[in-house]
LOPA-542445 format. One record per residue: y, x, z of N, C-alpha, C in turn. Coordinates in steps of 0.1 Angstrom, whole numbers, plus 5000, padded with zeros to 4 digits. Example, Ala and Ser with C-alpha at 12.3 -4.5 7.8 and 13.67 -1.06 7.14 Angstrom:
(site (4943, 5132, 5078), (4955, 5123, 5078), (4967, 5132, 5078)),
(site (4978, 5128, 5071), (4989, 5137, 5071), (5000, 5129, 5079)),
END
This chain:
(site (4749, 5014, 4913), (4755, 5012, 4926), (4767, 5003, 4925)),
(site (4768, 4993, 4933), (4779, 4984, 4933), (4792, 4991, 4938)),
(site (4803, 4988, 4931), (4816, 4994, 4935), (4822, 4985, 4946)),
(site (4829, 4992, 4955), (4836, 4985, 4966), (4847, 4976, 4960)),
(site (4848, 4964, 4965), (4857, 4954, 4960), (4870, 4955, 4968)),
(site (4881, 4959, 4961), (4894, 4961, 4968), (4904, 4951, 4963)),
(site (4911, 4945, 4973), (4923, 4937, 4969), (4935, 4945, 4973)),
(site (4946, 4944, 4965), (4958, 4951, 4968), (4969, 4941, 4970)),
(site (4977, 4944, 4981), (4988, 4936, 4985), (5001, 4943, 4981)),
(site (5010, 4937, 4974), (5023, 4943, 4970), (5034, 4933, 4973)),
(site (5046, 4939, 4972), (5058, 4931, 4974), (5068, 4933, 4962)),
(site (5066, 4943, 4954), (5076, 4947, 4944), (5070, 4951, 4931)),
(site (5075, 4963, 4927), (5072, 4968, 4914), (5057, 4972, 4912)),
(site (5050, 4976, 4923), (5036, 4978, 4922), (5032, 4992, 4917)),
(site (5040, 5002, 4919), (5037, 5015, 4913), (5025, 5021, 4921)),
(site (5023, 5019, 4934), (5011, 5024, 4940), (4999, 5016, 4936)),
(site (5001, 5003, 4934), (4990, 4995, 4930), (4986, 4999, 4916)),
(site (4995, 5003, 4907), (4992, 5008, 4894), (4983, 5020, 4894)),
(site (4987, 5029, 4904), (4979, 5041, 4905), (4964, 5038, 4909)),
(site (4962, 5028, 4917), (4949, 5024, 4921), (4942, 5017, 4909)),
(site (4949, 5009, 4902), (4943, 5002, 4890), (4938, 5012, 4880)),
(site (4946, 5022, 4877), (4942, 5032, 4867), (4931, 5042, 4872)),
(site (4931, 5045, 4885), (4920, 5053, 4891), (4907, 5045, 4890)),
(site (4908, 5032, 4892), (4896, 5024, 4891), (4890, 5023, 4877)),
(site (4898, 5026, 4867), (4892, 5026, 4853), (4883, 5037, 4850)),
(site (4883, 5047, 4859), (4873, 5058, 4857), (4860, 5053, 4861)),
(site (4850, 5054, 4852), (4836, 5049, 4855), (4830, 5055, 4868)),
(site (4834, 5067, 4872), (4829, 5073, 4884), (4836, 5068, 4897)),
(site (4847, 5061, 4895), (4854, 5056, 4907), (4846, 5046, 4915)),
(site (4845, 5048, 4928), (4836, 5040, 4936), (4842, 5026, 4940)),
(site (4854, 5023, 4935), (4860, 5009, 4938), (4865, 5003, 4925)),
(site (4866, 4989, 4927), (4873, 4981, 4916), (4883, 4973, 4923)),
(site (4894, 4970, 4915), (4904, 4961, 4920), (4901, 4947, 4916)),
(site (4899, 4938, 4926), (4894, 4924, 4923), (4906, 4914, 4925)),
(site (4917, 4918, 4930), (4928, 4909, 4932), (4941, 4917, 4935)),
(site (4952, 4913, 4929), (4965, 4918, 4934), (4973, 4906, 4939)),
(site (4977, 4906, 4951), (4984, 4895, 4957), (4998, 4900, 4962)),
(site (5007, 4890, 4961), (5021, 4894, 4965), (5027, 4883, 4973)),
(site (5036, 4886, 4982), (5044, 4877, 4990), (5057, 4873, 4983)),
(site (5059, 4878, 4971), (5070, 4875, 4963), (5065, 4871, 4949)),
(site (5066, 4859, 4945), (5061, 4855, 4932), (5068, 4862, 4920)),
(site (5080, 4868, 4922), (5087, 4876, 4912), (5084, 4890, 4912)),
(site (5074, 4895, 4920), (5071, 4909, 4921), (5067, 4914, 4908)),
(site (5073, 4925, 4903), (5071, 4930, 4890), (5056, 4935, 4888)),
(site (5050, 4939, 4899), (5036, 4944, 4898), (5026, 4934, 4894)),
(site (5029, 4921, 4896), (5020, 4910, 4893), (5018, 4910, 4878)),
(site (5028, 4911, 4870), (5026, 4911, 4855), (5018, 4923, 4850)),
(site (5020, 4934, 4856), (5012, 4946, 4852), (4998, 4943, 4855)),
(site (4995, 4938, 4867), (4981, 4936, 4871), (4975, 4925, 4862)),
(site (4982, 4915, 4859), (4977, 4904, 4850), (4974, 4910, 4836)),
(site (4983, 4918, 4831), (4981, 4925, 4818), (4969, 4933, 4818)),
(site (4966, 4940, 4829), (4954, 4948, 4830), (4941, 4940, 4833)),
(site (4943, 4927, 4833), (4931, 4918, 4834), (4926, 4916, 4849)),
(site (4935, 4919, 4858), (4932, 4917, 4872), (4937, 4903, 4877)),
(site (4929, 4896, 4884), (4934, 4883, 4889), (4946, 4885, 4899)),
(site (4955, 4876, 4899), (4967, 4878, 4907), (4969, 4865, 4915)),
(site (4975, 4866, 4927), (4979, 4855, 4935), (4993, 4858, 4941)),
(site (5002, 4848, 4940), (5015, 4850, 4946), (5020, 4838, 4953)),
(site (5026, 4840, 4964), (5032, 4829, 4971), (5043, 4834, 4980)),
(site (5054, 4828, 4980), (5065, 4832, 4989), (5061, 4829, 5004)),
(site (5064, 4838, 5013), (5062, 4837, 5027), (5074, 4829, 5034)),
(site (5085, 4828, 5026), (5097, 4822, 5032), (5094, 4808, 5038)),
(site (5099, 4806, 5050), (5097, 4793, 5056), (5084, 4791, 5063)),
(site (5076, 4801, 5063), (5062, 4800, 5069), (5061, 4809, 5081)),
(site (5053, 4805, 5091), (5050, 4814, 5102), (5041, 4825, 5097)),
(site (5042, 4836, 5103), (5035, 4848, 5099), (5020, 4845, 5098)),
(site (5014, 4840, 5109), (5000, 4838, 5109), (4995, 4827, 5099)),
(site (5004, 4817, 5096), (5001, 4807, 5086), (5000, 4813, 5072)),
(site (5010, 4821, 5069), (5010, 4828, 5056), (4998, 4837, 5055)),
(site (4996, 4845, 5065), (4985, 4855, 5064), (4971, 4848, 5063)),
(site (4970, 4836, 5069), (4957, 4828, 5067), (4955, 4824, 5052)),
(site (4966, 4821, 5045), (4966, 4818, 5031), (4961, 4830, 5023)),
(site (4967, 4842, 5027), (4963, 4854, 5020), (4948, 4857, 5022)),
(site (4944, 4856, 5035), (4930, 4858, 5038), (4921, 4849, 5030)),
(site (4925, 4837, 5028), (4917, 4827, 5020), (4915, 4832, 5006)),
(site (4926, 4837, 5000), (4926, 4842, 4987), (4918, 4855, 4985)),
(site (4919, 4864, 4995), (4911, 4876, 4995), (4896, 4872, 4996)),
(site (4892, 4863, 5004), (4878, 4859, 5005), (4873, 4852, 4992)),
(site (4882, 4844, 4986), (4878, 4838, 4973), (4875, 4849, 4963)),
(site (4883, 4860, 4963), (4880, 4871, 4954), (4869, 4880, 4958)),
(site (4863, 4877, 4970), (4852, 4884, 4976), (4856, 4899, 4978)),
(site (4868, 4901, 4982), (4873, 4914, 4986), (4866, 4919, 4998)),
(site (4863, 4932, 4998), (4857, 4938, 5010), (4867, 4947, 5017)),
(site (4877, 4952, 5010), (4887, 4960, 5015), (4901, 4956, 5011)),
(site (4911, 4960, 5018), (4925, 4956, 5015), (4933, 4969, 5014)),
(site (4940, 4971, 5004), (4950, 4982, 5002), (4964, 4977, 5002)),
(site (4972, 4981, 5012), (4986, 4977, 5012), (4993, 4987, 5003)),
(site (5000, 4983, 4993), (5007, 4992, 4984), (5021, 4987, 4982)),
(site (5030, 4991, 4991), (5044, 4986, 4990), (5045, 4972, 4995)),
(site (5036, 4968, 5004), (5036, 4955, 5009), (5046, 4955, 5021)),
(site (5058, 4949, 5019), (5069, 4950, 5029), (5070, 4939, 5038)),
(site (5058, 4935, 5044), (5058, 4924, 5053), (5049, 4928, 5065)),
(site (5054, 4926, 5077), (5046, 4928, 5089), (5034, 4918, 5089)),
(site (5023, 4923, 5093), (5011, 4915, 5093), (5008, 4909, 5107)),
(site (5003, 4897, 5107), (4999, 4891, 5120), (4987, 4898, 5127)),
(site (4987, 4898, 5140), (4975, 4904, 5146), (4962, 4898, 5141)),
(site (4962, 4885, 5138), (4950, 4879, 5134), (4945, 4884, 5120)),
(site (4955, 4887, 5111), (4951, 4893, 5098), (4946, 4907, 5100)),
(site (4953, 4915, 5108), (4948, 4928, 5111), (4934, 4929, 5117)),
(site (4932, 4920, 5126), (4918, 4919, 5132), (4908, 4915, 5122)),
(site (4911, 4906, 5113), (4901, 4901, 5103), (4897, 4913, 5094)),
(site (4907, 4922, 5091), (4904, 4932, 5081), (4903, 4946, 5088)),
(site (4902, 4946, 5101), (4902, 4959, 5109), (4891, 4968, 5104)),
(site (4895, 4981, 5101), (4885, 4991, 5096), (4883, 4990, 5081)),
(site (4889, 4980, 5075), (4887, 4978, 5060), (4901, 4976, 5053)),
(site (4912, 4981, 5060), (4925, 4979, 5054), (4933, 4993, 5056)),
(site (4938, 4997, 5044), (4946, 5010, 5044), (4960, 5007, 5039)),
(site (4969, 5016, 5043), (4983, 5016, 5039), (4987, 5030, 5034)),
(site (4996, 5030, 5025), (5002, 5043, 5021), (5016, 5042, 5026)),
(site (5020, 5053, 5033), (5033, 5054, 5040), (5041, 5066, 5036)),
(site (5054, 5065, 5032), (5061, 5077, 5027), (5067, 5086, 5038)),
(site (5058, 5091, 5047), (5062, 5101, 5056), (5049, 5108, 5061)),
(site (5051, 5119, 5068), (5039, 5126, 5074), (5038, 5120, 5088)),
(site (5030, 5109, 5088), (5028, 5102, 5101), (5022, 5112, 5111)),
(site (5026, 5111, 5124), (5033, 5100, 5130), (5048, 5101, 5129)),
(site (5053, 5110, 5122), (5068, 5111, 5120), (5073, 5100, 5111)),
(site (5084, 5094, 5115), (5091, 5084, 5107), (5083, 5072, 5103)),
(site (5078, 5065, 5113), (5072, 5052, 5111), (5083, 5042, 5107)),
(site (5079, 5032, 5100), (5088, 5022, 5096), (5096, 5025, 5083)),
(site (5108, 5020, 5082), (5116, 5021, 5070), (5126, 5033, 5070)),
(site (5132, 5035, 5059), (5142, 5046, 5057), (5137, 5060, 5060)),
(site (5125, 5063, 5056), (5119, 5075, 5060), (5126, 5087, 5053)),
(site (5130, 5086, 5041), (5136, 5097, 5034), (5150, 5100, 5039)),
(site (5157, 5090, 5042), (5170, 5092, 5049), (5169, 5099, 5062)),
(site (5159, 5095, 5070), (5157, 5101, 5083), (5152, 5115, 5082)),
(site (5144, 5118, 5072), (5139, 5132, 5071), (5151, 5141, 5067)),
(site (5160, 5136, 5058), (5171, 5144, 5054), (5181, 5146, 5065)),
(site (5184, 5135, 5072), (5193, 5136, 5083), (5189, 5145, 5094)),
(site (5176, 5146, 5096), (5170, 5155, 5106), (5169, 5170, 5102)),
(site (5173, 5173, 5089), (5172, 5186, 5085), (5158, 5191, 5082)),
(site (5149, 5182, 5080), (5135, 5187, 5077), (5135, 5195, 5064)),
(site (5125, 5204, 5063), (5123, 5211, 5051), (5111, 5206, 5043)),
(site (5103, 5197, 5049), (5092, 5191, 5043), (5090, 5177, 5048)),
(site (5085, 5169, 5039), (5082, 5155, 5042), (5069, 5152, 5035)),
(site (5066, 5140, 5032), (5054, 5137, 5024), (5050, 5123, 5025)),
(site (5037, 5121, 5024), (5031, 5107, 5025), (5018, 5108, 5032)),
(site (5014, 5096, 5038), (5002, 5095, 5045), (4994, 5082, 5041)),
(site (4981, 5083, 5041), (4973, 5071, 5040), (4967, 5069, 5054)),
(site (4968, 5057, 5059), (4962, 5055, 5072), (4956, 5041, 5073)),
(site (4947, 5040, 5083), (4941, 5027, 5086), (4952, 5018, 5092)),
(site (4951, 5005, 5089), (4961, 4996, 5094), (4956, 4991, 5108)),
(site (4965, 4992, 5118), (4962, 4986, 5131), (4974, 4977, 5134)),
(site (4973, 4970, 5145), (4983, 4961, 5149), (4997, 4968, 5151)),
(site (4997, 4980, 5156), (5009, 4987, 5158), (5014, 4993, 5144)),
(site (5026, 4992, 5141), (5032, 4996, 5128), (5030, 5011, 5126)),
(site (5024, 5014, 5114), (5022, 5028, 5110), (5015, 5036, 5120)),
(site (5006, 5031, 5128), (5000, 5038, 5139), (4985, 5041, 5138)),
(site (4979, 5036, 5128), (4964, 5038, 5127), (4960, 5052, 5123)),
(site (4947, 5055, 5124), (4943, 5068, 5121), (4946, 5073, 5107)),
(site (4952, 5085, 5106), (4956, 5091, 5093), (4943, 5096, 5086)),
(site (4941, 5092, 5074), (4930, 5096, 5066), (4933, 5107, 5056)),
(site (4946, 5108, 5053), (4950, 5119, 5043), (4965, 5120, 5043)),
(site (4970, 5132, 5040), (4984, 5134, 5038), (4987, 5144, 5027)),
(site (4998, 5143, 5021), (5003, 5153, 5011), (5017, 5157, 5015)),
(site (5020, 5170, 5016), (5033, 5175, 5019), (5041, 5176, 5006)),
(site (5054, 5173, 5008), (5064, 5174, 4997), (5076, 5182, 5002)),
(site (5080, 5193, 4995), (5091, 5201, 5000), (5104, 5193, 4998)),
(site (5113, 5195, 5007), (5127, 5189, 5006), (5135, 5200, 5000)),
(site (5142, 5197, 4989), (5149, 5207, 4981), (5164, 5206, 4984)),
(site (5171, 5217, 4984), (5186, 5216, 4986), (5192, 5207, 4976)),
(site (5201, 5198, 4981), (5207, 5188, 4973), (5199, 5175, 4971)),
(site (5188, 5174, 4977), (5180, 5162, 4977), (5188, 5150, 4982)),
(site (5187, 5139, 4976), (5192, 5126, 4981), (5180, 5118, 4985)),
(site (5182, 5107, 4992), (5170, 5098, 4995), (5163, 5094, 4982)),
(site (5170, 5092, 4971), (5164, 5087, 4959), (5156, 5098, 4952)),
(site (5161, 5111, 4952), (5154, 5122, 4945), (5142, 5125, 4953)),
(site (5143, 5125, 4966), (5132, 5128, 4975), (5121, 5117, 4974)),
(site (5125, 5104, 4973), (5116, 5093, 4972), (5108, 5094, 4959)),
(site (5115, 5098, 4948), (5108, 5099, 4935), (5096, 5109, 4936)),
(site (5099, 5121, 4943), (5088, 5131, 4944), (5077, 5127, 4953)),
(site (5081, 5120, 4964), (5071, 5115, 4974), (5062, 5105, 4967)),
(site (5068, 5097, 4959), (5060, 5086, 4952), (5050, 5092, 4943)),
(site (5053, 5103, 4936), (5043, 5109, 4927), (5031, 5114, 4936)),
(site (5034, 5120, 4947), (5024, 5125, 4956), (5016, 5113, 4962)),
(site (5023, 5102, 4965), (5016, 5090, 4971), (5006, 5084, 4961)),
(site (5010, 5084, 4948), (5001, 5078, 4938), (4988, 5086, 4938)),
(site (4988, 5099, 4938), (4976, 5107, 4937), (4968, 5106, 4950)),
(site (4976, 5107, 4962), (4969, 5106, 4975), (4961, 5093, 4977)),
(site (4968, 5082, 4974), (4961, 5069, 4976), (4949, 5067, 4968)),
(site (4949, 5070, 4956), (4937, 5069, 4947), (4926, 5079, 4952)),
(site (4930, 5091, 4956), (4920, 5101, 4960), (4914, 5096, 4973)),
(site (4922, 5091, 4982), (4917, 5087, 4996), (4907, 5075, 4994)),
(site (4911, 5065, 4986), (4902, 5054, 4984), (4889, 5058, 4978)),
(site (4889, 5067, 4969), (4877, 5072, 4962), (4868, 5079, 4972)),
END
């Protein structure tokens, strides 16, 4: 049986991407990573992907219109024959055209229990609200930010004395496991 061909979009260190790469090494995994692309040519995750033998593509989006840049990314995804797109720390809003092109075939990992705390600063917001639990969610990407159907979630307890950094570290561990499990 052919494995699903997944491209991963990153913007930074690529820790969620790495979790997908290592999950894909299991022969029973139903997907393979066919491309890692970044909107930052200096994204640390690119070197990890290349070292693991995965083709990479990087181009800065600076100075380009959103739809123009996204068309370049789509071209690269098609060249890699990607069937699905996994956003893994991709810190760029997507054009409606890009989302429509990959509708139903694009997932994102988000560091909160959606629909709570869409967008940025999720850990700070959970702590400021006095929450006792937070977590992460995998969801389908839609035109509205962090608003697509949730496919999976993992709760993470908030511990007395947590800071945004300590909480983020625990949520990241949960996110790595959840993303790989959801894609499989």
